N, C-alpha and C positions, 0 to 999 in steps of 0.2 A: 417835178417831185414836190411832195409836201411832207414836212416833218411835224410830228405831233408830240407834245410833251404834256403829260397829265400831272396834276398835283392835288392834294387835299384829302387823300385817303387817311385811314387811321382806325383806331379802336373807339367804339362808342357803345353806350348802354342802350338796351331796347327802349324805344321811345325818343331817343335822341336825334340829333340832326348833324349832317355834314354837308359841305359844299365841295364838289369836285370842279376843277378848272382844267381846261385844255387850251393850250396855245398852239396855233398853227403857224408855220413859216414856210417859205418857198414860193412856188408858183400856184397861187390861189385864184381860181377862175371865178367869174362873177356868178355862175350858177352852180350850186353845190348843195349837198346835204351833209350836215355834221350830226354826229350822234354818239350815244353811249351804249355799249354792250357790256355784258358781264358773264363771267364763267366761274361757277362754283366747282369745288373738287368733285370729280367724277361725273360732271354734267357737261352738256354742250354749251357753247357760247350762245347767249340769247340777247335779243334786242331789249333795251331798257327804254330809250327815248331818242327821237331824232327831231331835228329842226332844219328846215330848208333855208336857202338864201332869201326866200320870200317871206320867211317867218312862220311857215306852216309847221305845226308840231304833231308828233305821233308818240303814243305811249303804250307800253305793255300794260295789259289789264291789271297785272299784279302791283303796279306802282301808281296807277291813276289816283289822283287825289292826294298823293303823298310826295311825289317827286315833281319837280318843275325844271324843264330845260329852257335855257334862254341864251341869247347871244349878247355880245358886247356891241351896243348900237354905234359905238364910236370906232369900232374896228371889226372888220369882217373875219378876223383871224382868231377869235376867242369864243369858246362856248362853255357854259357852266351847267352843272346839274345840282340843284338844291334838293337835298334828300331829307325829308322830315318823317317823324313817326317811324323810325327805322325798326325793322324786325330782324330776328336772328336769321331768317331765311334770305335776307338781303346780303348776307355775307358772301363775298365773291371778289375776284379781281375784276376791276372795272376798266374797260378799254375805250378810248376815244377813237372815233372813226371819221374819216373824211372821204366822201365820194363826189366826183365832179362829172360834168357833162361829157368829158372826153373819155370816160371810162376809168379814170384814176380811182384807186381804192387804197387808202392808207390807214395804218393803225399806229397808235401809240404803244408804249411799252407796258402800260397797265399800272394801276394803283390798287393796293389792297384795301378793302373795306371789311372790317370785322365788327359785327354787332353781337355783343355778349355781355352778360352780367357778371 
């Protein structure tokens, strides 16, 4: 089992920045993918960005060039999402996800990001 706890959401003006954090605990295997997904009201949950245990990253087209996902190099149990140039359409609940090689698929409780003037 892996437990995920997100933090860092909030209210920000358009063009502003936020950094989301996700701390993982429990049985963390050496090969995994961690990532961020988001769900806006009335919409399906969508991928934002992922990073593998080998450091390979993947981004949704809508956030490329604005968001950066990175891990804590000193600990394999933390992942961050730096969000710059935020837009109102980035407003959503953001969820941290952890998938491992044994088929484990874990979700955090979500953190609200609101971009509004």
